[in-house]
N, C-alpha and C positions, 0 to 999 in steps of 0.2 A: 603252679609252683615257681616257674621262671619269672612270671610277671610280679609276684609278691615278694620275691627274695630280697630285693634291694630295700624295700620299705620295712619289711618285718625283721630282717636279719643283717642288713647292710652288706650283703654279698651278691656277687654276680656268678652264676654258674657258667663255666666255659666248656664243660664236658657233659655230654649226654650219653649215658650207657643204655644201649637199646637191645632189644631181643629180636631184632629183624623187622619189627613193625615200622615201616617208613612213614606211615601217615602221621604218627605223633611227632616225629622229628621234623617232618615237612611243616606241620602246623606251627611248631616253635620257630622255625626259620621264617615262615610267612609273617608271624606276629612281630618279629624283631624286638623282643622284650627290652633289650638294652641299647637299641639304636642300630643303625646301619654299619657303624664302624667296629662293633664288638662281634667277633665271630664265635659261634658255638660249634664245637667239634663233636661228631658222633663216634662213639666207640662201641663195637659189637661185643656182646657177652660171648665168651669163648664156648661156653656150654651150649648155647643156642646155635652157634656156628657149627659145632660138632654134630649136633642133633640134625640140622638141615643136611649136612654132608651124608650122614647115614641114611636119611630118608631118600635123598636123591639117588644114592647107590642102589638102595633096595628097589626103587622105581625103575632104574635102568636095567637091573637084573630081570625084572618082570617083563618090561616092554621089549627089550632087545634079546630076550631069551639067552642070557649069558650065564645062567645058573647051571649047576651040576658039578660033578666031580672034576677037580682040576681047574675049575673056572671060578666065577664069583659066587662064593658061598656066604651064608650068614656069618659064619665064624670069621671069614676073611674081611667082610664088611665091618664087623665089630672091631677087628684088629686095626684096619686102615683108619677107621673113624677115631679110635683112641690115639693112634699115632699122629693123626692130623691135628688133633687138639694139643698134644704134647709139643709138636713142632711149632705151633702158634705160640704157646706159652713160653717155650724156651727161647724163641727168637723174636719176641715182640718189638725189639728195637730196630730190627733190620728185615725189611720185606724180602730182600735178596737172599739172606740166610734162611728165612722161613721157606721160601720157594725151594732152595737146595735141600733142606731137611725133608720137606714133603716129597719131593721127587726121588730122593735117595731111598725112601721107604717103598714108594711105588715100584721103582725099578728093582730093588733088592728084596721084594716081598718074600 
């Protein structure tokens, strides 16, 4: 897609929206379809970031035995995951604001 874009459509793609698969993005970077001077930026799909967050929390709950009443429950994981995604969407222009929003929810859960 990147290699044909200039010839077929007269455009260069500068953004790559990924789902967490780093192999595809690395292959694009290695090919350098538009030369060394043209940088392609990777953006993560928020839905996939959210999904990975939930998966990791569920794994931590199992391996560290953090589950149970008053601890890390499935309902809490779902709530934290949703808020995590919202914090990213609402603060996409500022990493610092994103961190503050995420930490505010974790601390005030």
